[in-house]
All heavy atoms as a GROMACS GRO file, in nm:
protein
  615
    1MET      N    1   9.863  11.758  -8.754
    1MET     CA    2   9.754  11.837  -8.691
    1MET      C    3   9.779  11.984  -8.734
    1MET      O    4   9.890  12.036  -8.734
    1MET     CB    5   9.764  11.828  -8.540
    1MET     CG    6   9.654  11.902  -8.471
    1MET     SD    7   9.658  11.864  -8.295
    1MET     CE    8   9.536  11.971  -8.238
    2ARG      N    9   9.669  12.047  -8.770
    2ARG     CA   10   9.675  12.185  -8.815
    2ARG      C   11   9.694  12.278  -8.692
    2ARG      O   12   9.668  12.240  -8.580
    2ARG     CB   13   9.545  12.222  -8.885
    2ARG     CG   14   9.526  12.156  -9.016
    2ARG     CD   15   9.403  12.203  -9.089
    2ARG     NE   16   9.385  12.123  -9.211
    2ARG     CZ   17   9.303  12.020  -9.218
    2ARG    NH1   18   9.231  11.982  -9.119
    2ARG    NH2   19   9.295  11.952  -9.336
    3PRO      N   20   9.748  12.399  -8.717
    3PRO     CA   21   9.772  12.496  -8.607
    3PRO      C   22   9.637  12.517  -8.528
    3PRO      O   23   9.532  12.539  -8.587
    3PRO     CB   24   9.815  12.621  -8.677
    3PRO     CG   25   9.875  12.574  -8.802
    3PRO     CD   26   9.794  12.456  -8.844
    4THR      N   27   9.648  12.503  -8.396
    4THR     CA   28   9.533  12.516  -8.311
    4THR      C   29   9.578  12.583  -8.177
    4THR      O   30   9.689  12.541  -8.124
    4THR     CB   31   9.475  12.380  -8.281
    4THR    OG1   32   9.444  12.318  -8.403
    4THR    CG2   33   9.350  12.390  -8.197
    5GLN      N   34   9.500  12.671  -8.122
    5GLN     CA   35   9.528  12.729  -7.992
    5GLN      C   36   9.400  12.725  -7.910
    5GLN      O   37   9.294  12.763  -7.962
    5GLN     CB   38   9.575  12.877  -8.004
    5GLN     CG   39   9.713  12.893  -8.066
    5GLN     CD   40   9.821  12.876  -7.959
    5GLN    OE1   41   9.807  12.938  -7.853
    5GLN    NE2   42   9.923  12.807  -7.991
    6LEU      N   43   9.406  12.682  -7.789
    6LEU     CA   44   9.295  12.692  -7.694
    6LEU      C   45   9.320  12.799  -7.597
    6LEU      O   46   9.420  12.806  -7.523
    6LEU     CB   47   9.281  12.558  -7.622
    6LEU     CG   48   9.164  12.550  -7.520
    6LEU    CD1   49   9.032  12.561  -7.595
    6LEU    CD2   50   9.169  12.423  -7.443
    7LEU      N   51   9.226  12.898  -7.590
    7LEU     CA   52   9.236  13.006  -7.503
    7LEU      C   53   9.142  12.981  -7.381
    7LEU      O   54   9.025  12.949  -7.407
    7LEU     CB   55   9.198  13.141  -7.568
    7LEU     CG   56   9.265  13.172  -7.700
    7LEU    CD1   57   9.205  13.293  -7.764
    7LEU    CD2   58   9.415  13.190  -7.678
    8ILE      N   59   9.194  12.989  -7.264
    8ILE     CA   60   9.110  12.963  -7.145
    8ILE      C   61   9.115  13.088  -7.056
    8ILE      O   62   9.218  13.144  -7.032
    8ILE     CB   63   9.166  12.846  -7.067
    8ILE    CG1   64   9.170  12.719  -7.151
    8ILE    CG2   65   9.090  12.818  -6.937
    8ILE    CD1   66   9.248  12.604  -7.093
    9PHE      N   67   8.993  13.130  -7.016
    9PHE     CA   68   8.986  13.251  -6.935
    9PHE      C   69   8.864  13.244  -6.844
    9PHE      O   70   8.766  13.181  -6.876
    9PHE     CB   71   8.980  13.377  -7.024
    9PHE     CG   72   8.886  13.371  -7.141
    9PHE    CD1   73   8.756  13.418  -7.125
    9PHE    CD2   74   8.924  13.309  -7.259
    9PHE    CE1   75   8.670  13.408  -7.233
    9PHE    CE2   76   8.836  13.303  -7.364
    9PHE     CZ   77   8.711  13.349  -7.351
   10GLY      N   78   8.872  13.314  -6.731
   10GLY     CA   79   8.761  13.310  -6.638
   10GLY      C   80   8.780  13.410  -6.524
   10GLY      O   81   8.891  13.464  -6.512
   11ASN      N   82   8.685  13.419  -6.448
   11ASN     CA   83   8.686  13.511  -6.327
   11ASN      C   84   8.604  13.445  -6.222
   11ASN      O   85   8.479  13.430  -6.233
   11ASN     CB   86   8.629  13.647  -6.367
   11ASN     CG   87   8.625  13.741  -6.256
   11ASN    OD1   88   8.618  13.706  -6.136
   11ASN    ND2   89   8.628  13.871  -6.289
   12PRO      N   90   8.667  13.407  -6.108
   12PRO     CA   91   8.592  13.340  -5.997
   12PRO      C   92   8.476  13.421  -5.949
   12PRO      O   93   8.368  13.369  -5.912
   12PRO     CB   94   8.695  13.320  -5.890
   12PRO     CG   95   8.824  13.316  -5.960
   12PRO     CD   96   8.811  13.412  -6.075
   13LYS      N   97   8.485  13.555  -5.948
   13LYS     CA   98   8.376  13.638  -5.898
   13LYS      C   99   8.257  13.629  -5.993
   13LYS      O  100   8.140  13.641  -5.946
   13LYS     CB  101   8.423  13.784  -5.884
   13LYS     CG  102   8.515  13.808  -5.766
   13LYS     CD  103   8.548  13.956  -5.757
   13LYS     CE  104   8.640  13.980  -5.638
   13LYS     NZ  105   8.668  14.119  -5.620
   14ALA      N  106   8.280  13.605  -6.116
   14ALA     CA  107   8.167  13.595  -6.213
   14ALA      C  108   8.120  13.451  -6.219
   14ALA      O  109   7.999  13.425  -6.226
   14ALA     CB  110   8.212  13.642  -6.347
   15GLY      N  111   8.214  13.354  -6.216
   15GLY     CA  112   8.175  13.212  -6.244
   15GLY      C  113   8.112  13.148  -6.122
   15GLY      O  114   8.024  13.065  -6.130
   16THR      N  115   8.156  13.180  -6.002
   16THR     CA  116   8.105  13.113  -5.879
   16THR      C  117   7.955  13.127  -5.864
   16THR      O  118   7.882  13.028  -5.845
   16THR     CB  119   8.179  13.157  -5.758
   16THR    OG1  120   8.317  13.131  -5.776
   16THR    CG2  121   8.127  13.092  -5.631
   17PRO      N  122   7.896  13.249  -5.878
   17PRO     CA  123   7.752  13.258  -5.867
   17PRO      C  124   7.677  13.181  -5.973
   17PRO      O  125   7.568  13.125  -5.950
   17PRO     CB  126   7.725  13.412  -5.885
   17PRO     CG  127   7.851  13.479  -5.854
   17PRO     CD  128   7.959  13.378  -5.892
   18LEU      N  129   7.738  13.167  -6.091
   18LEU     CA  130   7.676  13.089  -6.200
   18LEU      C  131   7.674  12.940  -6.162
   18LEU      O  132   7.571  12.874  -6.184
   18LEU     CB  133   7.752  13.105  -6.327
   18LEU     CG  134   7.738  13.247  -6.401
   18LEU    CD1  135   7.848  13.262  -6.500
   18LEU    CD2  136   7.597  13.249  -6.463
   19MET      N  137   7.785  12.889  -6.106
   19MET     CA  138   7.790  12.749  -6.070
   19MET      C  139   7.703  12.720  -5.951
   19MET      O  140   7.646  12.610  -5.936
   19MET     CB  141   7.931  12.707  -6.047
   19MET     CG  142   8.012  12.704  -6.172
   19MET     SD  143   8.179  12.636  -6.155
   19MET     CE  144   8.262  12.772  -6.073
   20ILE      N  145   7.679  12.816  -5.864
   20ILE     CA  146   7.589  12.795  -5.748
   20ILE      C  147   7.445  12.786  -5.802
   20ILE      O  148   7.372  12.697  -5.761
   20ILE     CB  149   7.604  12.910  -5.648
   20ILE    CG1  150   7.736  12.901  -5.572
   20ILE    CG2  151   7.485  12.912  -5.549
   20ILE    CD1  152   7.769  13.021  -5.488
   21ALA      N  153   7.413  12.871  -5.899
   21ALA     CA  154   7.279  12.867  -5.955
   21ALA      C  155   7.255  12.750  -6.046
   21ALA      O  156   7.143  12.695  -6.052
   21ALA     CB  157   7.248  12.998  -6.034
   22SER      N  158   7.358  12.710  -6.119
   22SER     CA  159   7.344  12.600  -6.211
   22SER      C  160   7.475  12.515  -6.207
   22SER      O  161   7.567  12.542  -6.292
   22SER     CB  162   7.315  12.654  -6.350
   22SER     OG  163   7.300  12.548  -6.440
   23PRO      N  164   7.486  12.420  -6.119
   23PRO     CA  165   7.610  12.344  -6.098
   23PRO      C  166   7.663  12.277  -6.224
   23PRO      O  167   7.784  12.264  -6.242
   23PRO     CB  168   7.573  12.238  -5.989
   23PRO     CG  169   7.463  12.299  -5.915
   23PRO     CD  170   7.382  12.383  -6.018
   24THR      N  171   7.579  12.242  -6.317
   24THR     CA  172   7.626  12.173  -6.438
   24THR      C  173   7.713  12.267  -6.527
   24THR      O  174   7.790  12.218  -6.607
   24THR     CB  175   7.511  12.115  -6.526
   24THR    OG1  176   7.425  12.225  -6.568
   24THR    CG2  177   7.433  12.009  -6.451
   25LEU      N  178   7.703  12.398  -6.506
   25LEU     CA  179   7.779  12.490  -6.585
   25LEU      C  180   7.930  12.474  -6.552
   25LEU      O  181   8.016  12.510  -6.643
   25LEU     CB  182   7.735  12.638  -6.550
   25LEU     CG  183   7.806  12.743  -6.626
   25LEU    CD1  184   7.776  12.727  -6.778
   25LEU    CD2  185   7.756  12.878  -6.585
   26ALA      N  186   7.966  12.412  -6.446
   26ALA     CA  187   8.109  12.387  -6.413
   26ALA      C  188   8.177  12.316  -6.523
   26ALA      O  189   8.301  12.331  -6.548
   26ALA     CB  190   8.118  12.312  -6.279
   27ILE      N  191   8.108  12.234  -6.604
   27ILE     CA  192   8.169  12.158  -6.716
   27ILE      C  193   8.216  12.255  -6.824
   27ILE      O  194   8.312  12.227  -6.896
   27ILE     CB  195   8.074  12.057  -6.772
   27ILE    CG1  196   8.143  11.955  -6.862
   27ILE    CG2  197   7.957  12.112  -6.849
   27ILE    CD1  198   8.223  11.853  -6.793
   28ASP      N  199   8.155  12.376  -6.831
   28ASP     CA  200   8.192  12.473  -6.936
   28ASP      C  201   8.268  12.594  -6.885
   28ASP      O  202   8.294  12.685  -6.958
   28ASP     CB  203   8.066  12.522  -7.006
   28ASP     CG  204   8.010  12.417  -7.097
   28ASP    OD1  205   8.078  12.355  -7.175
   28ASP    OD2  206   7.881  12.392  -7.092
   29LEU      N  207   8.305  12.593  -6.757
   29LEU     CA  208   8.383  12.700  -6.697
   29LEU      C  209   8.516  12.642  -6.655
   29LEU      O  210   8.524  12.528  -6.605
   29LEU     CB  211   8.312  12.764  -6.581
   29LEU     CG  212   8.182  12.836  -6.612
   29LEU    CD1  213   8.122  12.894  -6.482
   29LEU    CD2  214   8.207  12.951  -6.710
   30PRO      N  215   8.627  12.718  -6.667
   30PRO     CA  216   8.633  12.848  -6.724
   30PRO      C  217   8.596  12.849  -6.870
   30PRO      O  218   8.600  12.747  -6.934
   30PRO     CB  219   8.777  12.895  -6.701
   30PRO     CG  220   8.854  12.767  -6.691
   30PRO     CD  221   8.762  12.667  -6.631
   31LEU      N  222   8.563  12.972  -6.921
   31LEU     CA  223   8.527  12.985  -7.053
   31LEU      C  224   8.642  12.951  -7.146
   31LEU      O  225   8.765  12.971  -7.103
   31LEU     CB  226   8.479  13.128  -7.087
   31LEU     CG  227   8.346  13.165  -7.015
   31LEU    CD1  228   8.323  13.316  -7.030
   31LEU    CD2  229   8.229  13.083  -7.062
   32LYS      N  230   8.617  12.905  -7.266
   32LYS     CA  231   8.728  12.867  -7.360
   32LYS      C  232   8.694  12.912  -7.500
   32LYS      O  233   8.574  12.928  -7.536
   32LYS     CB  234   8.735  12.717  -7.362
   32LYS     CG  235   8.779  12.655  -7.234
   32LYS     CD  236   8.759  12.505  -7.244
   32LYS     CE  237   8.684  12.437  -7.128
   32LYS     NZ  238   8.583  12.506  -7.057
   33ALA      N  239   8.794  12.940  -7.578
   33ALA     CA  240   8.773  12.967  -7.720
   33ALA      C  241   8.884  12.889  -7.792
   33ALA      O  242   8.998  12.878  -7.750
   33ALA     CB  243   8.794  13.118  -7.746
   34LEU      N  244   8.845  12.832  -7.903
   34LEU     CA  245   8.939  12.755  -7.988
   34LEU      C  246   8.966  12.830  -8.113
   34LEU      O  247   8.878  12.863  -8.190
   34LEU     CB  248   8.873  12.614  -8.019
   34LEU     CG  249   8.962  12.524  -8.103
   34LEU    CD1  250   9.079  12.475  -8.018
   34LEU    CD2  251   8.880  12.402  -8.152
   35VAL      N  252   9.097  12.855  -8.135
   35VAL     CA  253   9.140  12.925  -8.262
   35VAL      C  254   9.208  12.818  -8.342
   35VAL      O  255   9.302  12.754  -8.295
   35VAL     CB  256   9.240  13.039  -8.227
   35VAL    CG1  257   9.280  13.112  -8.358
   35VAL    CG2  258   9.180  13.140  -8.128
   36TRP      N  259   9.156  12.795  -8.464
   36TRP     CA  260   9.205  12.684  -8.543
   36TRP      C  261   9.209  12.719  -8.688
   36TRP      O  262   9.140  12.809  -8.735
   36TRP     CB  263   9.121  12.556  -8.518
   36TRP     CG  264   8.973  12.576  -8.543
   36TRP    CD1  265   8.885  12.642  -8.459
   36TRP    CD2  266   8.901  12.537  -8.658
   36TRP    NE1  267   8.761  12.638  -8.514
   36TRP    CE2  268   8.763  12.576  -8.638
   36TRP    CE3  269   8.930  12.470  -8.777
   36TRP    CZ2  270   8.665  12.550  -8.730
   36TRP    CZ3  271   8.834  12.442  -8.866
   36TRP    CH2  272   8.704  12.488  -8.846
   37GLU      N  273   9.294  12.645  -8.763
   37GLU     CA  274   9.312  12.668  -8.906
   37GLU      C  275   9.256  12.551  -8.981
   37GLU      O  276   9.280  12.436  -8.948
   37GLU     CB  277   9.464  12.684  -8.937
   37GLU     CG  278   9.494  12.715  -9.080
   37GLU     CD  279   9.643  12.728  -9.106
   37GLU    OE1  280   9.700  12.816  -9.040
   37GLU    OE2  281   9.696  12.651  -9.185
   38ASP      N  282   9.174  12.581  -9.082
   38ASP     CA  283   9.115  12.474  -9.167
   38ASP      C  284   9.210  12.428  -9.274
   38ASP      O  285   9.326  12.479  -9.284
   38ASP     CB  286   8.982  12.510  -9.217
   38ASP     CG  287   8.983  12.627  -9.327
   38ASP    OD1  288   9.087  12.653  -9.384
   38ASP    OD2  289   8.875  12.682  -9.353
   39GLY      N  290   9.172  12.335  -9.350
   39GLY     CA  291   9.255  12.272  -9.457
   39GLY      C  292   9.294  12.373  -9.568
   39GLY      O  293   9.387  12.347  -9.645
   40GLU      N  294   9.227  12.482  -9.578
   40GLU     CA  295   9.252  12.578  -9.682
   40GLU      C  296   9.336  12.703  -9.623
   40GLU      O  297   9.354  12.799  -9.694
   40GLU     CB  298   9.125  12.627  -9.744
   40GLU     CG  299   9.051  12.514  -9.818
   40GLU     CD  300   8.918  12.553  -9.874
   40GLU    OE1  301   8.880  12.675  -9.868
   40GLU    OE2  302   8.852  12.468  -9.924
   41GLY      N  303   9.377  12.689  -9.495
   41GLY     CA  304   9.456  12.794  -9.434
   41GLY      C  305   9.374  12.906  -9.370
   41GLY      O  306   9.432  13.005  -9.326
   42LYS      N  307   9.242  12.900  -9.373
   42LYS     CA  308   9.161  12.997  -9.306
   42LYS      C  309   9.153  12.979  -9.159
   42LYS      O  310   9.144  12.861  -9.116
   42LYS     CB  311   9.019  12.998  -9.368
   42LYS     CG  312   8.930  13.112  -9.320
   42LYS     CD  313   8.802  13.119  -9.396
   42LYS     CE  314   8.725  13.238  -9.344
   42LYS     NZ  315   8.606  13.260  -9.420
   43VAL      N  316   9.164  13.085  -9.083
   43VAL     CA  317   9.161  13.078  -8.937
   43VAL      C  318   9.024  13.105  -8.889
   43VAL      O  319   8.956  13.202  -8.925
   43VAL     CB  320   9.268  13.178  -8.874
   43VAL    CG1  321   9.255  13.173  -8.720
   43VAL    CG2  322   9.408  13.141  -8.924
   44TRP      N  323   8.978  13.022  -8.790
   44TRP     CA  324   8.847  13.035  -8.731
   44TRP      C  325   8.855  13.046  -8.577
   44TRP      O  326   8.960  12.998  -8.518
   44TRP     CB  327   8.763  12.911  -8.762
   44TRP     CG  328   8.742  12.887  -8.907
   44TRP    CD1  329   8.825  12.819  -8.992
   44TRP    CD2  330   8.634  12.928  -8.984
   44TRP    NE1  331   8.771  12.821  -9.119
   44TRP    CE2  332   8.653  12.886  -9.116
   44TRP    CE3  333   8.518  13.003  -8.955
   44TRP    CZ2  334   8.562  12.914  -9.216
   44TRP    CZ3  335   8.431  13.031  -9.056
   44TRP    CH2  336   8.454  12.984  -9.189
   45VAL      N  337   8.757  13.100  -8.516
   45VAL     CA  338   8.746  13.104  -8.374
   45VAL      C  339   8.610  13.049  -8.333
   45VAL      O  340   8.506  13.085  -8.388
   45VAL     CB  341   8.760  13.251  -8.317
   45VAL    CG1  342   8.742  13.253  -8.167
   45VAL    CG2  343   8.888  13.314  -8.363
   46SER      N  344   8.616  12.950  -8.242
   46SER     CA  345   8.491  12.883  -8.202
   46SER      C  346   8.481  12.893  -8.054
   46SER      O  347   8.583  12.877  -7.978
   46SER     CB  348   8.495  12.737  -8.242
   46SER     OG  349   8.514  12.718  -8.378
   47TYR      N  350   8.358  12.919  -7.998
   47TYR     CA  351   8.336  12.922  -7.856
   47TYR      C  352   8.185  12.912  -7.835
   47TYR      O  353   8.103  12.928  -7.927
   47TYR     CB  354   8.387  13.051  -7.791
   47TYR     CG  355   8.328  13.180  -7.842
   47TYR    CD1  356   8.219  13.234  -7.777
   47TYR    CD2  357   8.375  13.245  -7.947
   47TYR    CE1  358   8.157  13.352  -7.821
   47TYR    CE2  359   8.319  13.362  -7.998
   47TYR     CZ  360   8.211  13.415  -7.932
   47TYR     OH  361   8.156  13.531  -7.978
   48ASN      N  362   8.152  12.870  -7.710
   48ASN     CA  363   8.008  12.862  -7.676
   48ASN      C  364   7.956  12.997  -7.641
   48ASN      O  365   8.006  13.065  -7.551
   48ASN     CB  366   7.985  12.763  -7.557
   48ASN     CG  367   8.023  12.623  -7.599
   48ASN    OD1  368   8.002  12.578  -7.706
   48ASN    ND2  369   8.078  12.547  -7.500
   49SER      N  370   7.850  13.038  -7.706
   49SER     CA  371   7.792  13.169  -7.679
   49SER      C  372   7.718  13.172  -7.544
   49SER      O  373   7.672  13.063  -7.496
   49SER     CB  374   7.690  13.202  -7.791
   49SER     OG  375   7.574  13.124  -7.780
   50PRO      N  376   7.704  13.290  -7.489
   50PRO     CA  377   7.626  13.299  -7.359
   50PRO      C  378   7.484  13.243  -7.380
   50PRO      O  379   7.431  13.182  -7.290
   50PRO     CB  380   7.627  13.449  -7.328
   50PRO     CG  381   7.747  13.503  -7.399
   50PRO     CD  382   7.762  13.416  -7.521
   51GLU      N  383   7.426  13.269  -7.492
   51GLU     CA  384   7.286  13.220  -7.518
   51GLU      C  385   7.285  13.068  -7.519
   51GLU      O  386   7.186  13.009  -7.461
   51GLU     CB  387   7.236  13.273  -7.653
   51GLU     CG  388   7.224  13.423  -7.661
   51GLU     CD  389   7.355  13.496  -7.686
   51GLU    OE1  390   7.450  13.431  -7.731
   51GLU    OE2  391   7.363  13.616  -7.660
   52TYR      N  392   7.378  13.005  -7.578
   52TYR     CA  393   7.388  12.858  -7.580
   52TYR      C  394   7.404  12.805  -7.436
   52TYR      O  395   7.336  12.712  -7.393
   52TYR     CB  396   7.504  12.811  -7.669
   52TYR     CG  397   7.535  12.662  -7.651
   52TYR    CD1  398   7.447  12.570  -7.709
   52TYR    CD2  399   7.642  12.622  -7.580
   52TYR    CE1  400   7.477  12.431  -7.691
   52TYR    CE2  401   7.673  12.484  -7.569
   52TYR     CZ  402   7.580  12.391  -7.621
   52TYR     OH  403   7.610  12.260  -7.603
   53LEU      N  404   7.501  12.865  -7.366
   53LEU     CA  405   7.525  12.820  -7.224
   53LEU      C  406   7.398  12.841  -7.138
   53LEU      O  407   7.369  12.758  -7.049
   53LEU     CB  408   7.648  12.888  -7.169
   53LEU     CG  409   7.780  12.854  -7.232
   53LEU    CD1  410   7.891  12.943  -7.179
   53LEU    CD2  411   7.809  12.705  -7.217
   54LYS      N  412   7.329  12.949  -7.155
   54LYS     CA  413   7.204  12.976  -7.078
   54LYS      C  414   7.104  12.864  -7.106
   54LYS      O  415   7.048  12.809  -7.009
   54LYS     CB  416   7.145  13.112  -7.118
   54LYS     CG  417   7.018  13.145  -7.051
   54LYS     CD  418   6.956  13.272  -7.108
   54LYS     CE  419   6.831  13.313  -7.041
   54LYS     NZ  420   6.726  13.216  -7.012
   55GLN      N  421   7.087  12.831  -7.231
   55GLN     CA  422   6.992  12.725  -7.262
   55GLN      C  423   7.043  12.588  -7.214
   55GLN      O  424   6.964  12.512  -7.157
   55GLN     CB  425   6.972  12.719  -7.413
   55GLN     CG  426   6.874  12.611  -7.459
   55GLN     CD  427   6.857  12.604  -7.606
   55GLN    OE1  428   6.923  12.678  -7.682
   55GLN    NE2  429   6.775  12.519  -7.650
   56ARG      N  430   7.167  12.560  -7.231
   56ARG     CA  431   7.222  12.426  -7.198
   56ARG      C  432   7.216  12.399  -7.048
   56ARG      O  433   7.186  12.289  -7.003
   56ARG     CB  434   7.369  12.419  -7.244
   56ARG     CG  435   7.432  12.284  -7.213
   56ARG     CD  436   7.572  12.273  -7.270
   56ARG     NE  437   7.622  12.142  -7.233
   56ARG     CZ  438   7.748  12.105  -7.246
   56ARG    NH1  439   7.836  12.194  -7.294
   56ARG    NH2  440   7.785  11.987  -7.218
   57HIS      N  441   7.237  12.508  -6.965
   57HIS     CA  442   7.246  12.492  -6.822
   57HIS      C  443   7.135  12.558  -6.746
   57HIS      O  444   7.141  12.567  -6.625
   57HIS     CB  445   7.382  12.533  -6.768
   57HIS     CG  446   7.492  12.468  -6.835
   57HIS    ND1  447   7.524  12.333  -6.805
   57HIS    CD2  448   7.586  12.499  -6.931
   57HIS    CE1  449   7.631  12.300  -6.873
   57HIS    NE2  450   7.670  12.394  -6.951
   58ASN      N  451   7.037  12.615  -6.814
   58ASN     CA  452   6.922  12.682  -6.750
   58ASN      C  453   6.969  12.793  -6.656
   58ASN      O  454   6.928  12.799  -6.540
   58ASN     CB  455   6.838  12.576  -6.686
   58ASN     CG  456   6.700  12.637  -6.649
   58ASN    OD1  457   6.652  12.722  -6.720
   58ASN    ND2  458   6.636  12.582  -6.550
   59ILE      N  459   7.061  12.879  -6.705
   59ILE     CA  460   7.114  12.989  -6.623
   59ILE      C  461   7.008  13.094  -6.611
   59ILE      O  462   6.944  13.134  -6.711
   59ILE     CB  463   7.238  13.048  -6.698
   59ILE    CG1  464   7.344  12.942  -6.714
   59ILE    CG2  465   7.289  13.169  -6.617
   59ILE    CD1  466   7.461  12.994  -6.804
   60PRO      N  467   6.986  13.144  -6.487
   60PRO     CA  468   6.890  13.250  -6.469
   60PRO      C  469   6.929  13.375  -6.553
   60PRO      O  470   7.048  13.406  -6.564
   60PRO     CB  471   6.898  13.284  -6.317
   60PRO     CG  472   6.959  13.156  -6.257
   60PRO     CD  473   7.046  13.099  -6.364
   61ASP      N  474   6.831  13.445  -6.604
   61ASP     CA  475   6.855  13.559  -6.681
   61ASP      C  476   6.942  13.665  -6.614
   61ASP      O  477   7.033  13.727  -6.676
   61ASP     CB  478   6.720  13.635  -6.723
   61ASP     CG  479   6.641  13.553  -6.819
   61ASP    OD1  480   6.696  13.471  -6.897
   61ASP    OD2  481   6.516  13.572  -6.819
   62ALA      N  482   6.926  13.686  -6.488
   62ALA     CA  483   6.996  13.785  -6.412
   62ALA      C  484   7.153  13.750  -6.405
   62ALA      O  485   7.228  13.844  -6.379
   62ALA     CB  486   6.945  13.797  -6.269
   63LEU      N  487   7.188  13.631  -6.430
   63LEU     CA  488   7.331  13.588  -6.418
   63LEU      C  489   7.398  13.576  -6.555
   63LEU      O  490   7.521  13.564  -6.559
   63LEU     CB  491   7.344  13.457  -6.339
   63LEU     CG  492   7.312  13.470  -6.192
   63LEU    CD1  493   7.320  13.337  -6.122
   63LEU    CD2  494   7.408  13.566  -6.121
   64VAL      N  495   7.328  13.577  -6.657
   64VAL     CA  496   7.386  13.564  -6.792
   64VAL      C  497   7.483  13.672  -6.818
   64VAL      O  498   7.587  13.657  -6.881
   64VAL     CB  499   7.280  13.556  -6.907
   64VAL    CG1  500   7.345  13.554  -7.043
   64VAL    CG2  501   7.196  13.434  -6.888
   65LYS      N  502   7.462  13.794  -6.758
   65LYS     CA  503   7.553  13.903  -6.775
   65LYS      C  504   7.696  13.867  -6.730
   65LYS      O  505   7.789  13.928  -6.777
   65LYS     CB  506   7.500  14.026  -6.696
   65LYS     CG  507   7.503  14.013  -6.545
   65LYS     CD  508   7.450  14.132  -6.476
   65LYS     CE  509   7.454  14.133  -6.328
   65LYS     NZ  510   7.460  14.010  -6.255
   66ASN      N  511   7.709  13.773  -6.641
   66ASN     CA  512   7.837  13.733  -6.586
   66ASN      C  513   7.932  13.676  -6.694
   66ASN      O  514   8.056  13.674  -6.684
   66ASN     CB  515   7.822  13.631  -6.472
   66ASN     CG  516   7.772  13.694  -6.347
   66ASN    OD1  517   7.703  13.798  -6.352
   66ASN    ND2  518   7.796  13.633  -6.236
   67ILE      N  519   7.871  13.618  -6.801
   67ILE     CA  520   7.948  13.562  -6.911
   67ILE      C  521   7.925  13.630  -7.044
   67ILE      O  522   7.978  13.593  -7.145
   67ILE     CB  523   7.919  13.408  -6.926
   67ILE    CG1  524   7.772  13.383  -6.944
   67ILE    CG2  525   7.979  13.332  -6.810
   67ILE    CD1  526   7.740  13.239  -6.981
   68SER      N  527   7.850  13.736  -7.041
   68SER     CA  528   7.813  13.803  -7.170
   68SER      C  529   7.928  13.876  -7.235
   68SER      O  530   7.924  13.910  -7.350
   68SER     CB  531   7.697  13.900  -7.146
   68SER     OG  532   7.732  14.003  -7.060
   69GLY      N  533   8.038  13.899  -7.161
   69GLY     CA  534   8.154  13.967  -7.221
   69GLY      C  535   8.244  13.876  -7.302
   69GLY      O  536   8.346  13.921  -7.351
   70VAL      N  537   8.206  13.753  -7.321
   70VAL     CA  538   8.293  13.657  -7.380
   70VAL      C  539   8.327  13.700  -7.527
   70VAL      O  540   8.441  13.683  -7.574
   70VAL     CB  541   8.232  13.511  -7.386
   70VAL    CG1  542   8.106  13.503  -7.462
   70VAL    CG2  543   8.338  13.411  -7.435
   71ARG      N  544   8.239  13.760  -7.602
   71ARG     CA  545   8.264  13.803  -7.734
   71ARG      C  546   8.375  13.901  -7.739
   71ARG      O  547   8.472  13.894  -7.819
   71ARG     CB  548   8.139  13.859  -7.798
   71ARG     CG  549   8.038  13.751  -7.844
   71ARG     CD  550   7.920  13.813  -7.916
   71ARG     NE  551   7.820  13.715  -7.939
   71ARG     CZ  552   7.718  13.687  -7.855
   71ARG    NH1  553   7.702  13.765  -7.747
   71ARG    NH2  554   7.633  13.598  -7.880
   72ALA      N  555   8.368  14.003  -7.655
   72ALA     CA  556   8.467  14.109  -7.651
   72ALA      C  557   8.601  14.057  -7.608
   72ALA      O  558   8.706  14.096  -7.665
   72ALA     CB  559   8.422  14.222  -7.554
   73ILE      N  560   8.605  13.960  -7.516
   73ILE     CA  561   8.727  13.904  -7.469
   73ILE      C  562   8.795  13.822  -7.582
   73ILE      O  563   8.914  13.838  -7.606
   73ILE     CB  564   8.705  13.815  -7.345
   73ILE    CG1  565   8.663  13.900  -7.226
   73ILE    CG2  566   8.829  13.730  -7.313
   73ILE    CD1  567   8.609  13.819  -7.106
   74VAL      N  568   8.715  13.747  -7.656
   74VAL     CA  569   8.771  13.665  -7.765
   74VAL      C  570   8.818  13.757  -7.877
   74VAL      O  571   8.933  13.733  -7.926
   74VAL     CB  572   8.665  13.567  -7.813
   74VAL    CG1  573   8.706  13.504  -7.951
   74VAL    CG2  574   8.633  13.461  -7.711
   75GLU      N  575   8.743  13.861  -7.907
   75GLU     CA  576   8.792  13.952  -8.014
   75GLU      C  577   8.920  14.015  -7.982
   75GLU      O  578   9.010  14.030  -8.062
   75GLU     CB  579   8.684  14.058  -8.042
   75GLU     CG  580   8.558  14.001  -8.111
   75GLU     CD  581   8.448  14.107  -8.126
   75GLU    OE1  582   8.473  14.224  -8.098
   75GLU    OE2  583   8.340  14.064  -8.171
   76GLU      N  584   8.939  14.058  -7.854
   76GLU     CA  585   9.060  14.124  -7.814
   76GLU      C  586   9.175  14.022  -7.809
   76GLU      O  587   9.291  14.055  -7.845
   76GLU     CB  588   9.046  14.184  -7.668
   76GLU     CG  589   9.160  14.260  -7.623
   76GLU     CD  590   9.188  14.385  -7.707
   76GLU    OE1  591   9.099  14.443  -7.768
   76GLU    OE2  592   9.310  14.422  -7.714
   77ALA      N  593   9.147  13.898  -7.770
   77ALA     CA  594   9.254  13.797  -7.760
   77ALA      C  595   9.309  13.760  -7.899
   77ALA      O  596   9.427  13.724  -7.901
   77ALA     CB  597   9.196  13.672  -7.688
   78VAL      N  598   9.231  13.762  -8.000
   78VAL     CA  599   9.279  13.718  -8.131
   78VAL      C  600   9.331  13.833  -8.219
   78VAL      O  601   9.368  13.815  -8.332
   78VAL     CB  602   9.168  13.636  -8.207
   78VAL    CG1  603   9.137  13.507  -8.132
   78VAL    CG2  604   9.048  13.722  -8.238
   79ARG      N  605   9.337  13.950  -8.166
   79ARG     CA  606   9.389  14.066  -8.246
   79ARG      C  607   9.537  14.045  -8.272
   79ARG      O  608   9.619  14.001  -8.204
   79ARG     CB  609   9.373  14.194  -8.169
   79ARG     CG  610   9.239  14.245  -8.186
   79ARG     CD  611   9.231  14.382  -8.123
   79ARG     NE  612   9.091  14.414  -8.105
   79ARG     CZ  613   9.034  14.530  -8.132
   79ARG    NH1  614   9.110  14.627  -8.169
   79ARG    NH2  615   8.909  14.549  -8.111
   0.00000   0.00000   0.00000
């Protein structure tokens, strides 16, 4: 298996209102990012974007802000 790290992060104050509004979102919370190396040694970071999660779980526009910081969190975590 190639080098792989799963980063898990969340905030109950942000996630709870989301799960109340859209209970199926619980399958994707806490937020996760996968850092992995491909066969050529290149490192990648994969995660579900807030836009994808909004569409997948029909999150109200007013609550998407609760997970919109994921990009900044992931960028900081992989420095």
